[in-house]
Structures are given as structure tokens and as C-alpha cells.
C-alpha positions, -999 to 999 in steps of 0.1 A, spaced: 281 224 291 311 234 272 335 263 273 362 270 253 392 295 260 423 304 251 423 271 232 414 251 261 377 227 264 362 228 294 332 204 298 311 196 328 281 175 336 262 165 366 267 129 360 306 130 357 340 150 367 348 183 352 372 176 324 396 200 306 410 191 273 436 209 245 418 213 216 426 187 198 423 165 228 406 139 247 386 152 282 405 139 307 391 151 346 402 184 355 414 177 391 427 147 406 430 140 443 451 117 464 446 109 498 464 89 526 436 64 524 426 63 483 454 67 462 439 51 424 411 39 413 431 20 388 465 11 396 494 33 374 527 50 384 509 82 367 486 109 388 454 96 367 422 82 381 421 87 415 396 75 440 383 107 449 388 121 414 362 99 399 336 101 422 338 137 422 299 154 408 294 193 401 276 215 425 272 244 404 289 263 374 294 298 369 307 303 330 316 340 313 336 345 285 367 348 299 366 321 328 350 292 345 340 283 378 330 246 390 320 235 423 325 198 429 321 172 453 331 144 466 303 126 492 325 99 498 349 121 517 332 156 519 355 172 500 348 201 482 363 215 453 363 249 438 379 255 404 390 288 385 401 287 351 402 322 337 422 334 307 456 357 320 475 372 296 473 350 268 472 321 291 447 302 306 450 299 351 439 272 367 438 270 404 416 245 428 406 255 459 399 225 482 376 230 515 368 201 542 329 195 549 331 156 572 342 153 607 362 135 596 399 150 587 409 140 553 447 138 546 454 148 512 488 135 495 486 149 460 462 172 443 465 180 401 466 215 394 455 208 360 449 177 344 440 177 306 440 150 272 463 158 246 457 142 216 445 114 203 448 78 202 474 51 221 498 61 198 496 103 206 530 106 218 543 95 183 533 127 169 550 154 197 582 164 210 587 173 248 605 206 251 623 211 288 650 230 303 677 212 326 692 242 351 721 240 379 741 270 394 763 288 368 741 269 338 706 278 340 678 277 313 696 243 292 669 236 271 660 205 251 637 194 229 631 148 222 606 133 206 582 121 232 581 88 226 623 88 240 601 88 271 564 72 267 570 46 237 539 32 219 526 3 241 505 -15 220 472 -4 242 445 -15 220 455 -55 225 454 -47 261 426 -30 260 442 -9 291 455 21 289 495 30 297 506 25 337 537 44 333 547 79 332 576 103 318 579 133 347 601 163 361 599 174 392 621 195 420 632 190 450 632 205 482 634 249 482 651 253 450 625 253 426 648 259 395 678 240 408 674 211 387 648 221 364 628 247 355 590 250 359 582 258 325 580 234 292 564 224 261 548 198 240 554 206 202 532 189 178 551 177 144 528 201 128 544 229 146 513 239 170 525 244 207 513 236 245 531 253 268 529 254 307 542 272 337 538 258 371 539 290 401 554 272 432 584 279 454 583 245 468 577 213 454 559 208 419 555 180 396 553 177 358 536 143 352 530 130 313 508 94 309 497 78 280 462 61 278 438 41 250 425 77 241 453 98 243 479 116 263 470 132 301 492 159 306 490 167 350 511 190 368 510 194 405 528 209 435 543 192 463 534 154 466 541 126 490 560 108 465 584 132 451 582 158 481 573 140 516 536 158 510 509 158 532 478 180 542 450 170 566 417 187 557 401 190 586 356 202 586 360 240 571 395 241 566 406 251 532 435 246 505 448 260 474 465 245 446 496 265 435 482 283 402 494 270 368 492 285 335 483 269 304 488 283 267 481 266 229 492 284 202 510 277 167 543 277 173 564 272 206 577 310 203 539 320 203 533 298 233 560 313 253 549 348 237 512 342 257 532 326 288 550 363 284 519 382 290 506 361 315 535 369 334 528 404 331 495 400 339 496 383 373 527 408 388 519 425 420 551 444 419 553 476 396 573 470 369 576 500 351 605 520 371 635 496 352 665 519 368 701 506 355 716 485 385 754 483 395 767 457 421 797 450 437 796 415 437 807 400 402 842 396 394 852 427 420 849 428 459 832 391 457 810 397 497 846 419 505 833 452 504 851 485 527 848 519 524 883 520 504 869 493 481 837 510 473 844 547 466 859 544 439 837 516 423 808 542 435 819 573 417 827 551 385 796 539 386 780 570 384 801 581 361 791 558 335 754 566 344 744 538 368 708 550 389 713 522 418 744 511 433 740 482 452 764 468 480 763 431 479 768 407 505 798 413 533 790 447 549 773 434 582 804 406 588 834 416 610 867 414 581 888 399 613 866 371 607 874 363 571 845 340 561 817 352 570 789 323 556 780 313 594 778 342 611 749 358 590 718 369 602 712 399 628 719 419 594 733 448 615 768 470 595 803 458 610 818 490 620 856 480 613 843 471 577 843 510 574 858 542 580 852 565 607 814 577 587 805 539 583 780 521 562 760 552 559 786 573 547 790 547 524 753 551 512 753 590 517 781 588 490 763 569 469 732 592 472 752 624 468 764 608 433 723 607 422 720 571 429 698 552 450 712 526 471 708 490 478 720 459 503 724 423 500 704 408 524 694 370 525 666 370 550 655 335 552 692 318 568 710 323 601 746 312 607 751 289 632 776 317 649 750 341 646 738 362 678 698 353 661 707 316 664 703 319 699 682 352 699 651 334 681 630 301 693 633 272 678 600 277 668 607 302 644 635 278 624 623 248 602 627 214 622 629 180 614 622 152 640 625 173 666 657 190 655 665 222 637 673 218 597 710 225 597 725 230 562 764 240 556 764 259 590 730 277 585 698 275 597 667 280 577 634 304 593 604 297 591 581 326 580 550 313 594 564 319 631 558 359 639 593 357 659 609 348 620 584 376 600 590 407 633 628 397 630 630 404 594 605 433 591 623 447 616 655 447 594 638 460 563 623 487 584 655 494 599 672 500 565 648 515 549 648 544 577 680 550 591 698 547 559 676 553 533 680 524 509 656 518 479 669 486 469 670 454 484 688 416 467 671 391 486 698 356 482 688 322 491 719 302 494 709 265 502 684 241 503 674 230 533 658 199 520 623 189 522 610 213 542 599 213 582 574 192 606 567 221 626 525 228 622 527 207 592 513 171 585 545 164 568 580 178 558 566 189 522 535 207 537 556 232 560 578 238 533 547 251 509 534 268 542 564 286 545 572 296 509 536 311 506 549 329 541 578 343 522 553 360 494 530 372 520 561 389 536 569 408 501 532 420 499 539 432 532 570 449 531 560 465 494 531 478 514 551 498 534 575 508 511 563 508 482 591 526 464 618 502 476 627 477 447 633 442 453 658 420 432 649 381 437 687 365 434 683 329 446 718 319 444 715 329 408 685 322 393 682 286 418 644 298 429 632 318 400 595 306 400 568 331 396 552 323 432 582 350 438 586 368 407 555 382 406 560 402 435 595 411 430 610 436 408 646 419 388 661 385 385 698 379 385 700 351 358 730 332 371 763 335 392 780 325 357 814 346 359 829 338 326 813 361 298 818 337 271 791 304 289 765 335 298 749 342 268 728 312 264 718 315 302 708 352 289 691 345 257 672 313 270 657 334 301 629 347 283 612 320 280 610 315 317 614 353 334 600 387 315 628 406 293 621 434 318 631 413 348 657 391 336 688 407 350 716 397 327 753 404 341 777 426 322 815 427 337 840 444 314 872 441 329 906 456 322 920 424 308 893 423 285 900 436 247 876 458 233 852 430 216 854 408 246 842 439 263 813 447 239 804 406 243 796 408 279 775 443 279 756 425 246 746 399 270 732 426 300 716 445 270 698 412 260 677 418 294 678 442 325 713 455 317 729 443 355 766 462 359 799 450 377 833 454 374 858 478 385 849 501 356 875 526 372 903 506 359 891 500 326 908 516 293 888 547 278 877 528 244 860 505 272 845 532 291 831 546 264 813 509 253 799 514 288 786 549 285 773 538 248 755 507 265 737 525 291 727 550 267 712 529 244 696 509 272 679 536 286 663 548 251 650 507 249 640 501 282 607 516 282 597 492 257 608 461 275 581 454 289 556 454 259 582 429 242 578 390 232 605 369 230 611 347 200 645 324 188 651 323 153 671 300 157 657 279 179 666 281 219 703 280 219 720 246 234 746 249 260 779 247 234 763 266 207 789 288 191 762 314 176 734 324 200 705 343 190 675 358 208 647 381 192 625 407 212 598 421 191 584 452 203 554 475 194 579 499 171 605 477 168 625 445 168 657 440 183 678 409 179 707 395 200 735 376 183 762 362 200 796 349 179 813 323 204 841 307 180 872 326 166 868 319 131 844 341 110 811 323 97 783 327 78 749 330 97 715 321 83 687 344 102 653 328 90 623 354 92 648 388 90 652 407 57 670 436 68 695 444 100 712 476 116 739 476 142 725 493 172 755 481 192 790 485 196 779 514 171 820 517 160 830 479 158 834 470 127 803 459 108 794 422 102 781 421 67 741 416 70 723 404 31 694 388 25 693 356 15 667 329 4 663 317 42 665 354 57 693 371 61 731 361 62 757 376 88 790 374 83 810 376 115 847 386 119 878 370 131 870 364 169 843 360 195 819 393 192 782 398 194 760 426 183 728 440 191 708 445 162 677 463 148 662 443 122 627 441 97 613 407 97 600 390 68 564 396 85 564 418 114 
């Protein structure tokens, strides 16, 4: 039997494993299973040709117009696999559930969340480019496009009459799922068509590309034994679910990313309709040292500018006499000496009196080694390796599978909401604790996956108890910005980058992996900036969710007018943000590009955000666009926009500058 869903072909029969292929592509087994006893049926470094996978046979199939549910079984191990492939937004979402049916336990060491054939023929890799993104603290979302043949060269396989044994890979390490690479990527054929993917894991993930006589195999996995110290024991009656993945096939890369964009909206559990303008006191401002004296003018200035949420960032819990409070966190009780007689409650009341919702910073998964909570909570509530607590940068990491850890954070959040009236939480995650925890787990990577899933359950519980609470996933400036978590949170801080000149490629690339309405791009105007620089940082904020910081009360009147103008514009645009599709008329930007450009195509209008990071005037050719209107900054000297054979020619002026434009596309 055959089903075609979203540009992919699923085939199943009684005498062979079910297969998945991109259109066009060669069929490969949909799921590969590796165990401690059996790995591959034929040797390779890739996650292909598993001994268990080749023995899977169909038990049942249920096919609809937009979904297929297949149940397969391996009689030798007793492993039963239920696979759900369903259209989600514009993508195909795939997830498997393994069930043990044998009295003998089976130790699983890796399972592909999806394996599919791409292209045909032994030299199929010659026809594709590989598009992936590196990411690190302060330099997130750095996309690169290169020939796949750089990674998988033509091997002249027909001479050997064998499949290849090598592979091209991307993998995560530890608990920072986006700290090195993004779990999003694409293959782009020389005819322009694209196949994009997303792995939804806050623990380990792995991308594996290999070549065979019939064509390419793309395997997407969660944590594995070799890369993540993962193993999971499957006993009789036990179930284990793979991390979900999403696949999108489209006529070009922008369209494939648009399909993933609609999928991300489809899986969101948190209501995204409320998109308030958030002011946070951290970036280039208080930097984790709040006080009543420092906060009062910031609160007044933020309210005057039009902010709707005021979030007090890190430090509200730390005795100022300590100085560096890094290794003391974990109790989440206000430090009385940091505030005047009215305490933190008085400051929060002031925020509410100014008509804004109040927010606080938390780092729920860590406890500093000098925190009283480190002694109050049992050892079993923390990550452990070889019988000892895991310690990273003078902090221990909580294990949310343990009820004491969950109870500690539930009591914290409930107290902050009930006693202080908090309506916004910024959740941080500033350490990578390594492979995971061995307590109550077959291996450390198994413990990490269990913890991450428990964090998701905890977030679901918080939202159920406090449905009006907005939650930001900061994660050390997007070091854990994956859709295992972003499906449950409202906002993602896209970076901790404090240099306004370095931020545009981060912000412009963010919608390739983060919804535009979740991409919190910082704008931090300073009195030391020129008006052009002030507009520059505000355009960065406007290109997603405007996320304000800075000493707004110290700005010149002309700068304040720009801030108010940007806030007013964002208010007029934000209702449509959750129905936009991102596109990049100049391509996804390189880190050092002078000109950076992001488009957001909505139902009624198309927006373009353009940054020029060079001092000299230039002409920019923007394809696919024939007219432009400057939305921000409205009073700035106009960039000349004239039609050209390529689309629209934009002539910039002397000095760095940025513009938010409303444009007319050639073929909308």
C-alpha cells in the first residue's frame, strides 16, 4: 500500500519494513532500531540497515487523507513499533512509540525518528546543497550553504556493488540543544526544490546523511549511545517514544521554511494571541544588579514609552553584600537588603500602578553550591554521575523527574504568582550539565531525555494552574531554543548579544528556526547612540517581537520619539505577526554581511527589514520586490527606492542605518 502526504511517499506491505521517501526518492525503512546486542545488519558508520529494523513486519495499518498509523513488530526481540505520520501545518510530523512484548528486556541504544530516501542513484549527493546553522552564545543562527558533495563525495559505488559506509553528521551535546548547531536544516536540489527538517528535542539530537547505490538516506534521531551516552531499557509492557521530527518539501528553501513555520504554530500548546511589549532591565542596563533606587526610574520610563510588561531580571533574590551571586541561586526568595522598606512587593506594586504587568527572572533547573536549597533537597533530586552530584560552574542541576525538585519549583512559582501578582516569568538555563544523569536511567543520556520531558510536563502544569502567566524561554540567550520547549512557552530571547551592530544577522535568521511571534529580539537604545543607531537597534526589535531594554529615561527627546514610534508601529503590526511567513530575498545572511534583509509575508501586507552595517552609501538590489514604503523611522532621510530589472534598487545613505519597509512583491 502507498500513501502520499505533504510531498512524501509512505509504503507498507506484509513482507518488508515500511518505507519513507521524499518525492522523488528511493524508499528506505522508515524506522531503524539499534540495541546493545544488535546494531547493523551490514556494517556502516551511518544509522542505516539496522538488524532489528530490517526484520520489522507489518501488524496493522490505518491510512487517512492526512495521516498514516503503522504498527510493526520484530519477532526476535519482541519490539512492537507504532508509527504516526501526520500532516501538521505544512509539514509531515513523524513519531514512533516502541513497546516491549518479550519477557527478556531489550536495551535500546538508538532509534531513528525518521529515515527517508532522498534522490536516486549512487551519485545523488552531487545534486544537492546542504543548508545548516551553527550557533553559539552571542553568535546564534549562523546559516551556511555548501555542496553536499563536500561531505559525501561520489564514491563510484557501482564498481563495488555495495552501499557507502561513511556519513555526514550534525549532533548536539549535553542539555544545550541549540548551543552548537540548530536542529533545523535542509537539502536544496540544484533545481531549487528543498527538503527541510526540524528535530524537536531539548536533549540530544543527531542528523545523519549517507549514500547508497539507490540514493541518499536522511536519518533524524534523538539521543544516541555513541553521540549522547544514551541507552534505554525496554521491558515487557514498557513504552518508549522517540523525539518528534517534522519534514517539509517545497519548491524552494523559503517555502520549505514557511511550511515548518506553520507546523510550529500547529504544535504550540501555549496560547500565542497575547503579544505584549516587554521591557527587561538586564541588557546593557542593570545586568543582574537590581535595586529599588535603580528600578524606579526604569519603570517610569518604560511605562511612559508604552511597554506593557516590566520584567525584573536576575539578582532580585541575592543579598547585594555577596557581590557575585552566581553560586547562591536556588531558593528564589527576595533579598530584603536589595530593596527599600517596601521590599520587592513595593517595586512590583509600582509596576502595576504604572499599568504594566510584572515579571521576574528564574533559573528553575539549577541550585548554586552555596544555596541553602543545595542542602535542603535530597541528592536524588539532582543530576548524578557515578554516585556523585554533577557540578558545573559551581552549580548543581535539578532532575525534574524527582518529586522534591518539582515540588520546590511549583511552590516557588505559585508563591510568586499569588503573593506578588507576577504575570510573566523569564526562565533561564545558564549551564550545560553534560551528558545527563544516571539516576533511575539506563545511561546518562536517558536520564537527560527523561528530565527534559519532565520539564515539559512541569511547564504544562504551571500553565494549567496559571493560564494567564506568560513564560519566556531565555535559555542563556537561545542555547536551548527547540520546539520541545518552544511549543510550551510564549517568547524566546534570540540572543544575549549586546552589540547592536552584531545583532541583525541573529534576528534576521531567527525565523528560520523560531516563530516570528516568538522571536524576542532585543532593542536597547542608549544615550550614547546617534539617532540613526537608535533606529538601527529598534528595527532589530521590530523584526520579530520587540523586546526593550536600556536606560530609556536618559535618552534625548529625539531618541524617545523613535522608541515611542517603534512601539506604536509594533502594536499596529503584532496582530498579524502570527500569520506571517518569513523569507529572505537576499538569502539567509552570513555573519559578516554588511547588508542583512528579512521579509515577513502576511495576509494583507509584506514587510521588509533591511540593515546596512557599512558606513559608505551603497545600492542594494532586492529581487522580487517592485515598490517600498518606509514604515520606520518615518522622519529619517529617505532611502531612494526605484524599480530595477532585478526587482527594487535601494540606495542607502552615509553611515549605518536600518529601515522597516512595507513592500509590494512582484508575484505576491
